[in-house]
N, C-alpha and C positions, 0 to 999 in steps of 0.2 A: 380613358383607361379601359372602360368596359368593352369597347368594340375590339381593340387589339387583343385584350386578354382572352376574350372568347375565342378569337382566331388562334391565339397561341395555345390555349387550352385544348382546342380541337386537335392540334398537332401532337400534343403531349399526352392525350388521354390513354395512349397505349401503355404508359407507365402505370402499372397497377400498384395500389397501396398495399402494404403488408397488412393482412387481416387476420383476425382470430374469430372463429365461429361466425363467419361472415356469409353474405349472400353470394350466389354463384355469379361468376363473371364470364365463364366460357363453357362450351359444350363439355369439355373433359371434366370440369368441376361438377357440372350438372349430373354427368354420368356417375361420378364418384359418390355424389350425394344420394342418387337413386339406389346404387348398389348398397350403400350403408343402410338405407331404409329397408331394402329387401332383407337384410340381416335381422333388423328389428322385427319385421313382419314374420320372418321364419321362426324366430324364437317364440313369439306369441302363439304361432300355429303349433309348435312342439309342446308348449305348456298346456294348450287346450287339449291336444290329443292325449296327453298323459292324465288328464283330469277325468277320463271315463267317457262313456258314450253319451251321457246326458249333458256333460259339461257343467254340472251343478257345483262341483268343487273348484271350478276355475275362478281364481281371484283376479278380476280384470284390472282393477286399480293398481294392485301390487305388481302385476305382470308388466304394466306400462312403465312402472318406475325402474324395473330391473332389466329392461330390454337392451341396455347398452352393453351388457356382458357379451363377450365373443362366443360364437357357437360353432360347432363343427360344420365343415363344408357340406357333408352328406345331408345334414338337416335342411340346409337351404335347397339342395337338389330335390329332396323329398317334398318339401313345401311347394316348389314350383311344379313338380310333377303332379301333385295332388290337385293343384289349381287347374292345370292345363290338360292333364291326362288322367282325370279322376276315375274314369271307367263307369260313371253313372250319369243318368239323365233324369229329368223331371217326368212324372208319369202322365202328363196331359198330352203327350205325343209319343211317337216312337222313332227310332233311328235305324237306317240301313246304310251301310258303307259298301261301295263296290269298287272293283278294279275297273278303271276307266276304259281300258282297251278291250276287255271281254264282257263287261256288264255283269260279271260274276260277283256274288255277295262275299265280302271278306269279313263283315261284322254286322251284327244286328242287336237291337235291345230285346230283352226278355219278353216285353209286352207287345212286340211287333205282330206276332201271330194272332193274338187276341184282337188287336185293333184292326187288322186287315181281314179278320174273319176266316183265317185259314188254319184254325185249330183242327187237328185230325178228328174226323167224324167218329162218333161212337157206333153209329149205324152204318153198315157198309153201303157204298154208293156205286152205281154202274160207271159214273164218270170218274176219271182219274183225278184225284184231288191235287191241287197245287200245294207244294210244301215250301217252307222257308227254312233253309239251313245254309251252312257255309258251302259256297259253290253254286247256289241257285242263280239262274239268269233272272235278274231283277225285272226284266220286261214281262216275264210270265205271271207276275203278281198283280198286274194292272190290266184294265181293258185295253184293247188294241189301239184305240185313239189316244189313250193316255201314254201308252208305250211309245207311240210315234212322237208325241210332244217331248217325252223324256229324252229320246234319242237325239232329237233336234237340239235340245238344251245342252246335252253333253258335248255337242260339237261347237258350242259358242265359245268365243275367246273370253268375253267378260260375262261369265255365267251368272254372276250376282244380279246383273241388270235384268235378267229374265224372271227373277223371283217375284211372286210365287208361280209355280206351274200347277195348274188344277188337274188333279188325277183322280181316278175312281178305281177302287179295289175290284179286282176281277171276280172274286168270290162273293163279297157282300154288297158290292155296288156303292159302298160308302164313299163320300167325297173327302178329299184331303188337299190341304195346301202343301205342296212339295217345295221345300226351300233347300236349294242346292249350294254347295261350296266345295272347292278343291282342297285337299290336304296332301301331305307328303306321300301317302301310299295309295291315293285314289280319289274317289268322290264320296262325299257324305250327303245323304238325303234325309233331311228332317221332315217328318210327316206330322202335320198338325190337323186333327179332325176339323172339318168344316160342316156347318149346318146346311142342309139342302136348300133351306130358304134364304141362306146368306146372300145378299145382293152382290157381294164382292166376287161370287163365283162366276159372274158374267163380266164381259169387257166393260159394260156400262157401269157395273158396280165398282170395278177397279178404278175407272176414271172418276167416279164419284168420290172415292177416297182421296184421289189427287186433288179434286176440287175443294174438298174440305181443307186440305193443307194450304192450297192457294189462297182461299178466303182468309185463313188465319194469318198467313204470311203478309197478305195485303194489309191486314189490321196492324201488324207490327211495323210495316213500312210507312204507315200513315202517322205514326207517333212523332211528336216533335223531337228534334235532335238535342243532344247535350244532357240527357237525363237517363243514366244507366239504371237507376233505381226504378223509374217508371217502366223501362223496357223489361226488366226482370219481373216486376209486379204484374205486368200485362201477360207475359208468357206463361206464368203459373196459372192465371185465370183461364187462358185459352186452352192449355193442356188439360186442365181439370174438366172444362166443358167438353172437350173432344173425347176424353177417355173415361170420365165418370169415377175416377179414384177419389177416396175420402180426403186425401191430403196430397198436395203437390208443392215441392220446394225447389228453389234454385240454390245449389250448394257450390260455393266457390272455394277453389284451392288457393291458399296464400303462397308466397314465395318460399316459406320454410316448410311447405307441404301440408300444413294443418288446414282444416276445412272450417267453413262458416256458412250457416244458413242465412242468405241475404234477402230471400223473398219467399212468401208462403201463402197458399190458398188452401183452406181446410173447412171441414165440417164444423159448425159452431161449437159442438160439445167436446171437440178434441182439444187437448192442451197444446199451446203453441210452441214451436221450436225456433221461431224466428229469432235471430241474434245469437243462437248457440254456436260455440266453437268446439271443434273436436280434434283430438290428436291425429297425426298423419297415419297412424296405424289403423284407424277406423275404416279407411278405404285403402287397402294395401297397394303397394306399387305394382304387384303382379296383376291385380284387378284393374288398375288404371291403364296398364299396358293393353289388357284385353279390350278395354273400352275404345281404344284407338283402332282396334281391329274389327270389333263388332259393336257398333255404336248404340244399339238398343238391346237392353237385357231385361227379360220378363221372368219373374218368379211367381208362379200361380198360387202355390200353397207351401209355406215353409214347413208345415207339419207333415206333408206328404212323404211317404217312404220312397227314396230314390230307386230307380230301376237300373239293374246291372246291364252292361253291354257285353255280349258274347262276341269273341273275335277269333279269327283264324290263328291257330297255334304257331303258324309260320311267321306271323308278324313279330318283329323283334321287340317292339315297345307297345304299351297301351295306346289305343286310338286317340289322336289329338282331337279334342272337342272345343278348341278355342273359338271356332267360328260357328258352333252349333247354337241354334236358338233354344235348345232343350237342355243344355248343360246344367247339371245339378249344382245347387249352391253348396259352398263349403259348410260343414257342420257349425263352425264358429259363427258364420254369417246367419245361418238359420236360427241359431240360438239367440243372436242379437235381435233379429226381427221379432221372434216370439216374445222376448222379454219386454219389448216396447209395444206389444199389442198389435203389430203389423203382420198380417198373415200373407198378404200378397204385395208385390212391388213391381214397378216398372222404372228402370233407370236409363236415362238417355244422355249420351256424351255431348258436351258443348266444346267444340273444337274451334280454335282461332289460329291465326298465323303466329309462328314463333317469332322471337325477337331477332335483331340483327346478329346477336351473338350465337344464335342457334341455326345459322345457315349451314346446310348440309348439301354437298355436291353442287354448289352454285345456285341453290334455290332455298327459299325459306322452308323450314320444317313446320309441322303442325303441332300445336300445343294443346293439351287437355286443360282448358280453363276451369272447368267444373262439370257438374252434372245437373240435370233436371230429374228429380227423384219423386216418384209417385208411391204412396202407401195406401193400403186398404185393410180394413179391420176384418175382412172375410176373404175367402179365396176368390180370385178374379182373374179372368183371362180375356184378352182382347185379340181379335183376329189379326193375322199378319198384315193384310192390306192397311188396316188402321195404324199398326205400328210403323209400317213403311211411310205412311203419310206423316206420322210424328217425326220420323227420321228426316224427311224433307224439311219439316218445320224447324227442327234443331239446326239444320244446315243454314237456313235463312236467319235464325236467331244468332248463330255464330258469326255470320257475315255482318249483321247489324251491330252486334256487340263489338266486333273487331273495329268497325268504323268509330263507334262511340269511345272505345278505349284509345284509339289513335288520336281522336279529338281531345280527349282528356289529357293525354300525354303531351300534345302540342300546347294546350293551355298551361299545363304545369311547367313545360319548358319555357314558355313566354314569361311566366311568373318568376321562374328562377333567373332567367336572363335579366329581367327588369330589376329584380332584387340585387343581383350581382352588380349591375351597372350603378345602382344607387349606392351600394356599399363602397364601390371603388371611387365614386364621386366624393363620398364623405372623406375617404382617405386623402384625396387630392385637396379638398377644401380645408380639412381639419387634420388631426393626427390620427394614427391607426386606431386609437381608442374610440373614435367616432362610431365604429361598427357595433359597439356594445352600449354606447351612451346615448345614441340618437335613434330615431325611428325612420325607416325600418332598421332592425338590427339583425344580427346573424341568426336569431331565433326565428325570423320570418322566412329563412331559406328552406328549412326542412321542419317536419313535425317533431317537436321535442318538448320536454318539460323544463329544460334549462340549457344555458349555453354560457361559455366563458372565453375570455381572451387572457392568455398568460404572455405578457409582453415586457421584455427587459426586466424580468424578475418581479413584475407587479401583476396582481390578480384582479381582473375585472369580471365579476360574475353577474349573471342574469337568471332569474327564475330559480328553479330547484337545482342546486348545485352542491358539490362538496365544499367543506370549509377551506380556507386558505392553506392550513396545515395539511389537510388531506390532498389538496391539489398538488402541493409541492411533493408529497409522497408519491402521487401518481406520476408526476413528471420524472422523478428519480427512477421509478420502476420502468417507465418507457425508455429512458436513456440507457438503462442497464440491460434490459432484455429485448428492446426493439429499436436500438439506436441506429441500426442501418436501414430502417424502413422509412417510408415517406408518410406513414399514417397507420392507424389501426381502427377497426370497428368491430364491436362485439355486442351481442344482446345479453351477455352475462359476464361481468367482470370476474366473477368467481371462476367460471369455466375458462376464461382467458388466462388464469393463473395469477391474478393480482391478489397478493396476500391480505390486503386491507379491505377486500370486498365486503366482508361481514360487518365491518364497522359502518359502512355506508347504508346498510339496511335496505328496505324496499324502495326508498326514495330515489336511489341512484343504482340501477342495475345495468343498463345498457350505456355504451359510450362510443362516440365516434370522435376521432382526433385527427387533425391535419397539422403536419409539421410545416411551419412557415420558414423557420430557420432552426439552427441547432438549439436555440434557447427560447424560441417563440412558438406558441401553440394556439390553435383554435379547438375548443371542445364543444360537443353537443351531448346532452345527457337525457336519458329516458328512465322513467320509473317502471315498476314491475307491471307485467301484462295485465294482471287481474284488475288493475285500476281502469284499464281501457275496455274491459269486457262488460257487455250489458246482458243481463239474464233475459231470456225470452218470455216475457209475461210477468205480471205482478206476483202470481202465485209461486213462481219459480225463483224464490230467493235463495242465494247460495247457502244459507243456514238451514234450509229445509232438510229433513232426514230422508234418506232412502238407502237401499241396500247397495253399498258401494262395491260389493263383489260382483254383482250381476252386470252384464253388458246391457246398458240402457242409456238413452241420451243424457240423463242426469249424471249417472256415474261416469259416463264418457266425458261429459263436460268437466266434472270434478277431477277426473284423471288428467284432463288437459291443463286445468289450473295447477294441479300438482306438478306436472312436467314443467310448466313455465313459471313456477314459483322462483323468486329471485332472478327472473329473466324478463327483459323488456320485449316489446314488439320488435321484430327484426328490422334492420335497416334495409330498405328496398334498393334495388339497383339504381333507380332514377335518383334517389336521395343521395346515394354515395357518389354518383356522377356529378351531382350539383356541388357536393362538398369538395370533391377532388378538383373540379373545374375552378371553384373559388380559390382553392389552395394555390393552384398554378397562377391565377390572376394576381393574387396578393403577394407572391414571393418577391417579384421584382420591385414592387412598391415598397415593401418592408426593407429590402436591401438598400434601395436608394434613399429611404428615409434615414437609415443608419449612417450612410456615407455622407450625405449632404445636409441632412435635417431639413430638406425642402421637399417639394412635390416631385413626383416621379419624373426623372429626366431620361429621355430616350437617347440611345446611342446613335451617333451619326451613321455608323456602319450599318446598323440594322435598318435605319430609315432609308439608306441608299438601296439596300436589298429590296425593301418594300416598294420603293419607287421603280426599281427595275422590274419587279413583279407587275406593277401597274402598267408599265410600258408593254410588257408581254400580253397582259390581259386586253389592253386597248387594241393591240395588233390582232389578236384573235377575234375581238368584237367587230372590228372593221371587216375582217374576212367573212364573218357570219352575215353581216349586213349585205355584203356583195353577193353571197350565195343566195340569200333570200330574195334579193332584187332580181336575180336571174333564174330563180326556181321555176320549174314548169308547172307547179301547183299554184292556184290563185291564193295570194296572201294579202290581207289589208288590215289596217289598224285604225282605232279611233281614240281620242282623248276622253276625259271624264265628261266633256260636253256632248259626246256622241258625234263629233265631227272628224272627218278623215284626216289622219296625220301620217298614214303610211299606205302605199298603193303600189304593189309590184307589177312587173311587166306583164305577167300572165293575166292578171285580172284586168289590166288595161286592154290587153288584146281581146279578151272575151267580151268586154262591155263596150269597147270602142271609145272609152273615156281615158284620156292621157293622164299621167301622174299630176301634171300641173293643173289640169282642169278638175281633177278629183279632190285635190287638197282643199280642206275647209268645208266641203259639202257635208250636209247631214246625212248619215247613213240611213236613218229611218225615213226621213221625209223626202230626200232627193234621189236615193239610189235603189230602193227596193219597191216592189209593187205593193199596192194597198193591202192585199191579202197576207203579205209577209210582215207588215209593219208591226202588228202586235207580237208576233214571234220574235222579231229582232229586238223590239223594245224589252221583252222579257229576258232575252239573251244578255243584253247590255246590263239590265238591272241586276241579274244574277251574278254576272262576271264582276261587276263593280262592288258586289258584296263578297266576292271570293268564291262564288259557286260556279264552277266551270262546266257548262253544258257541252256535250259532245254529240257529233253526228246529227246535227239539226239541218233540215233543208230550208233554204231561203231562195226567193225568186228575185234576181237582180234585173234592173232595167238596163237597156242597151241604148247607145247613143251613136249618132251619125247616120247618114242616109242608107248605107249598106245594111245596117243592123236595125233599122227602124221597126218598131213594134215586135221585135223578137225578144223573148225572155231567155235569161241564162239561169239554169238551176244549179245551185252549188250546195254540197253537203259540207258544213263547217264545224270545226271545233273552236269554241270560244275560250281563250286563255287570258287570265287576268295579268296585266303588265304591272310590275311592282318596282318601286325604287329601292334604294339600299336599306331604308328603314322598314321595308316590307309593307309600305303604304301602297294601295292600288292607285295607279295614275292613268289607267286606260285599259283597253281591251284589244287583243290581237286575234284575228280570225285566220285559221289555216283551213283551206277548203279543197274540194275536189269537184271538178265539173262533171255533172251527171245529166246534162241536158238531153243527150241522145237517149239514154236509158230511161229517163223520166217520161219522155214523150211516148216511148213504146209501152212503158208500164201503165201509164194513164189510159192509153188506148186499150190495153189488155183488160184492165179492171172494168172499164165501161162497156166492154162488149158483152152482149147477152147471147146465150145459145152456144153455137159451135165455136170454140176458141182454140181447138187443138192445133190448127195450122199455124197459129202465132206461137203458142207455147212451145211446140216442138220444132220451130224453125231453127236452122243452124246459124241464122244471122247473129253475129257477135254482139249486136245491140240487145238481143233478148237475154235478160238476166237469168241465172239459175233459179228455177221456180219449183216448189213442191206444194202439195195441198193435203189436207186431212179432212176426215169426216168428223162428226161431233164426238166420236169416241177416240180421237187422236190417231186413228189408223191412216196410213198413207194412201191417198187416192190419186195422186199425181206426182210425177217425177220426170221433169222435162229433159231434153237433150243436153242443155247447158248444165243441168244438175248432174247428169251422168258423166259429163266431161270433167266437171269440177271434183267429184267424189271418187270416180272410178267404179262406182256401183251402177249396174244396169237397172233399167226400169223393172224388169222381171224379178230382179233380186229384192226389190224394195216394196213394190205395191202390196198392200195388205198388212204390212208389218206395223207395229206400234212405233210411232215417231219417237216417243219418249222411252228410251231403254233399248229397243231393238235396233231402230235405224240410227239415231244419234245416241250412242252409248256402246252398242255391240258392233254394228257395221262401221260406223264413223265414230271412232272413240273420242270422247270429250276429255278435256284436260281438267281433271278433278271433279269431285262430286258436286261442288258448288255450281259448276257450269250446267250440270244436269238439272239442278234445282231451278236455276234461272230460266233455262229453256222450257221446262214444264210450266213455269209461271206465265211466260209470255204466250205460250200456245193456248193454255186454258183461258187466259185473259182475252185473247182474240175471239175464241169461241163464245165467251161471255159478252162480247161487244166492245171490249177495251183494246184498242190496237196499239202496237209497239213499233216505233220507227227507229231504224239505224242502231240496233243494239250490237255492240261488239260480240263476235261469235267465232270460236276457233275449234277445229277438230282435226283428226288425222284421216286422210283419204285411204283408199284401199291399199295403196303402196306404202303407207306409213308417213307420207309427206304432210307436214304441218300446214294447214290452210287457215288464214285469217280473213274474216269477212265481216260485213255489216248486215245484220238480219232485220228485215221488216216483216212483221206478221200482221195481216189484215183479216177481218172476218170474211167468211164466204157465205153469201146469201143466195137463196133460190129466187125464182121469179116473183114469188109472193112476199119476198122480203124477210123470210124466216132464215135465221142463221143455221147453216147446215155443216159448218166446219170452219177451216181457216186456210188462207193462202200464205205461203212464206216466200219471200224474195231475198236472194243473196246478192250482195254487192261486194266485189273484191276490191280492196284498197289498192290503188295503183302504186307502183314503186315511187312515182314522183311525190304522191301524197305522203307516203311513209317517210321519204327522205326529208320532205319539207317539215313534217312534224318533228322529226329528229333534230333538224337544224334549229327549229324554233325553240325547242327545249334547251338545246345547247346554248343558244344565244341568251335565253333568259338566265340560265345558270351563270354564264360568263358575265353578263351585265350585272347580276346581283353581286358576284364576287368582286367585280371592278368597283362598284359603288360602295361595297363594304370596305374595301381598302381605302377608297377616297374618304369615307366617313372616319376611318381610323386616323388617316393623316390629319384631317381637320381637327379631330379630337386631340391627338397627341401633340400637334404643333402648339397647342395652347400652353402646354407645360413649359417648354423653353421660352416661349414668348412671355409668360408670366415672370420667369426669372429675369429676362431682359428688362421688362418694365420696372421690376423691383430694383435692379441694379441702377437703372437710370434715375429712379427716385432718390437713391442714396447719393448719386453723383450731384443731383440738383441741390442737395443740402450742403455741398462743400463749396469752397472758394474756387471759382473757375475764371479762366481768361475769357476774353470776348470770343476768340476762335472756338474755345471749348464749348461755350454756351451755344454757338452756332451749330456745332456738331451735334450737341444734345437735341437741339430744336429739330434738326434734320432727322435724327433718330426717332424722335417722337412722331414726326409726320409719317415716317415709314411704318411705325407701329400701328398708327390709326388706319393706314391703308391696308395693312395685314388683317386687322380686325374686320374691316369691311369685306375683304375677299373671303375670309372664313365664313362669314354669314351668307355667302352666295352659293352654298352647297346645293340649295334648291334654286336652280337658275330660272325656274318658271316665271318668277316675278320680272326678270329682265325680258324674257320672251314675250310675255303678255302685256307689258307696259304698266304693270301695277307697282313697279319699282319706285321706291321713295328716295328722293335726293335731299341731302341736307343743304341748308343755306347758312353759311357763316362767313365772317370777315377773315381774310388772310392776305398775306403778301405774295405777289407772284414769285418773288425771290425764293420763298420757302418751298414752293412747288418745284421750281427749277433745281434747287439744291437736292431735294429728295429724289427727283427723277434721275439726276446725274449720278447720285450715290449708288443707285441700283444697278448701274452698268459698269462701274469702275473695275470691279474684280474681273468681269468678262473681258474688258478692254485689255487688262494686263495679261490675262491668260492667252489671248489671241494676238497680242502685240499690235494692237490697233490704236491709232491716235484719235482723241476727241477734240474737235474744233468747236469752240463756242462763239457764236456771233450773236451776242445779247447786249444791247445798249444798257448802260447803268441806270438810266431813268426808268426803264421798264421794270427793273428789279424792285424798285421802290413803290410800284403801283399797288394800291390796296383795292381788293375786289371782293364781291360776294359769290358764293357757290359752294359746291361740295368738293373741298380740297382733296380728300382722299381719293375720290373717284377720278378727278382730273389727273392726279399723280399716277393712278393705276393705268389709265388709258395711255398717257404720254410715255410712261416707262415701258409699256408693252410694245408700242411702236418703235421706240428707240432701241430696245433690246433686239428686236427682229432685224433692224438695220445693222447692228453690231455683228449679229450672227452671219449676215450676208456679205459683210465687207471683206475685201481681199485680205488674206492673212498669210504670213506676217507682213508688216510694213504698210498696211492699209490705213484708211482714215474714215471717220464718220463725223458729220457736222450737224450741230443743232443750231438752227437759225430762228430767232424769235423777233417778231415785229408786232407792235401794238399801237393803237391810236384811240384816244377818247372820242366818243360820239354821244350826241343826245338824240334819242329816238323820239317819235311823234308824241308819245304821251308824257314826255318830259323826263323820263327816267334816264339818267346818265349810264352809259355802258362803255366797256373797253372792248374793242374789236381786236382780238389777238390771233395772230397766225403763227403756227409752229411748223417748221420744216425739219424733218429728220432725213438727212441726205447721206448716200454712200455711192461710191463709184462702182462700175461693173454691171453685171446682169441683174442684181437685185434679188427679189424674192422668187423662189421656185413657183412654177405655174399652179401646182396643187394647193399651195399656201394661199395664193391670191383667190383661187376658186373657193376655198373654204371660207375666206373672209367675206366674200360678197354673196354666198349662197347659204341661206340660213337653214335650209331643210336638212342638210347633212354636212358632215365634216369628216375628213380623212386623217388629219394630223392634230396632235394636241396643241401645237402652236396656232394652227388654223382656228381651233375653237376659241382660243384666247383672243385672237384678232377679231373674230366674229362677234364675241361678247363685247369687246371694246367699242366696236362700231355701233352696236345696239345701245350701249350706255351713252354714247355721244348723241344718238338720235333722241334719246329721252331728255337730253340737255338742250334740244333744238340746235344742235351743232352737227358738223359733218366732217368726214375724212375722205381724202382722195389719195389714190396711189398712182403716181405719175412716173412713167418710164421714158427717159430721153436717150439720146444716142450713146452717151458715155456714163450716164449716172441715172439713179432713180431716187424717189423720195416720197415720204408721206407728207401730205399737207393737211393739217388739222386747223380748222377755223372755229374759234370760240368767241361767243359774245357774253361777257360777264358783267353784271351790274356793279356799279361803284357807289360807295357811300357819298352823300352830298358834300361832306367835308373834304373828301379826297378829290371830288370834281372841282371844287373851288380852288384847291391847291394847284391842280393841273392848269386851271384857267389862269 
């Protein structure tokens, strides 16, 4: 039941349950929820603004409780404008905005003149002083070299990748970090003062900042997988060490938008915030939106007076400061920081991939998972290069976190599927009540405090649940107000409109219900949220007193508890999907239980559709096999034992080893060079554990006189091959031949001195090559690299590879790609080389280029590392096609095996019904003929049981198959075999001729009766299929003679001939039967398996074609009991 129901559920999951106050299930709902939260945030803002400049009269807790009231639209607009276009900056830097086409100033902050040292002189000077006002050419404010750098930056496509630009004031000579970004009316230049001794003012210092990030990222990547808490705990320690803040926290956003501190590193004397939860309003939606645009936000001093921005009167709106590093904090936030004793802060966005429901424009959106927040008890500023390094660290943290969340999601899905399967099995074995009376129960499916089944008017509760009277009242309410829906979920029954919610108290606040039928329901219940919340630290007991009006973590926490009073933890998307899936699974079972009071009975029409689907899948799978065998990329596969079981034509051509010769050889010991043995062994070990390595180079041996002593270098992807139960059964390797490029590359790396003639050779075997010095500046850009990117050597040499070359010139796809490239480049300069990393960028014409990047250290003659070499390898169309085909084949094979598993599972249900019916018949008075029919039926049942157990056919393949030995009459076998072809005979109007002497029927022999029936029925059915129709015939001819072999054991030598006139079996069927390595038809697979079963019985089958007829000849030698031997004598 479990397998099919999951497949059915997958098809039906688009039917959304009717919900009340429920989680988001699609992007439009997410947007509506965000807009609603904007309204709440805007009301808080308005209340704060009305409370006066100090905000002291602002009652935070009371405002939280009343924010559901509607507010005028102009208040929302005012709130958003205040956040994004507030017209003020922090005083630790200054801002200048310019018109991009003329370089003329259109806005500047009031402190800009003082910071740049261009305040009008009180003493007259002979030199004409520079002035800063609206219309000033910004280039005149800086030294000429700085003006050139700014002009160059203004012309860049991706200006953010060049930040910071180091500039010097023309008047004072003071250094500044210029951080540039574009807005709707021009360009904004944030100027942050830099100390002259700051090492980041040199290229070496900037690279050092990157190295700090790389070192921290390497630490994160070295952590063991499967532990999100450890990952978060580590990142707060790393960030605190990097930045020196007093407190660093990981702040996670839950699905209902409220926040929680999940990790913390702090000064010992500070009170802990770990475990605290906060209302969604603590970090408004507008601020969250800004964090997706500007991922690092520093507030140097919350007490500092903001500086006004003066702008051109012709500008229609205040200057947009969304992307500014200096944007002043909102007064509400400053007050909050001051109340908690935090003067300075640094907040960094943690961005992960959005869910499948959040796909926008054909690609996954990015989601703000949370923040890494730093607090300091005094004013604190860290330079932009260090903040930039922290941003890289956050990108790496987001990547790592995303993988961990996906792993956790997969583990949860496996748990849900396993629980659903067990619950369905309980229903099949027992009554529907088994899902609440046995273990596991429906409480194990999702986190809850109680669960219940309401079935045929009876109530089966588990854990914390309403009383029977209350549940009947809830059912009546559901049928009255939600009768047309398929279910309901809410974290507050009171908010959902249930009139009896108050009588349930805090014990039952949240409820999820699935309608199984019009009168049968499944319930899950949750108690109020406060029960789940843990206070952060022993001293922070919820009963402690503090000023609830002030904005402070404690009052914020209390406000959260007030908001969620009489409310449970929300039902997460994954939990509702699990409930909905189980609901779809159980519906048919409950319906069938009502109709027949028996186990779930599958409809024949549906089964026929599934079988038709299997035929289509098999056809696709066969086509996939053919395409892979003829692919121009080398593809080979091994079993769990590491021996070859797949070897396509291309790899046979490269190595000189034919398919037949390769089969069964050890990949590690027979086919690769010694230096590749350890690599391949690791590849196999990883893939058999489910860890698929990609772009790994291996060195294959060659065979035959023409290829003797020549090696073949192949870059391979190792893919785990899985059966329908998701168990790994082998490894498939999809490769690309790089022998020519490898030889040239090795020669290049080994050459000392003058290598330019090789690097810049137009020979197509020379790969695209670039090089860097120890500061990551480009020092080499060969002809192949020019051709690949469209950028000339003159355009690139001297530029920073990270940001300028790959980022501005060659645009990378996403900031994550930049982070990864920075890591591998610095790793190579540090001595750790990277092989075959997937790398993609846009060339000068905007064409998307996919390559494999190898980065090696570059050393001088003394062996000192002086930079890095980068080699690009372009994946051939053949390799890309082969990888695509391999993925499609795996997907098709899995789907096919899943359907097969479903059939094997579902066929047990009607089979159980047949067995039960036969047992009832056996208890009645029967004629001799009827008893014989029942006996034949029982023999067929046993045969079916054996076949169902053969879903893992490896035991037949490898000879570990176990045969039974029991006494039986040959007549029983013959009757069972004949019964299996009778319907087909009638359908095809074919006559069956039986040439079976009576004395043979009475012979008693030993053996596996069911297997003998299976084999003989298979051969006879194929003959019936091949017989001329209508009016044709098929003959079953049996002869047997007793013999006594040398060791004195009596045996029966039996010969079975299944004969039909005409051409007989099609050639591909015969091919399938006698060639075990592959099969084209389903019938051929059956014949092949039957032949192998006979071999395990020390028997054989021959297929003989004569002029006017053909037949199978099956020879069996079956032991006889001594008593039967004496009777024959």
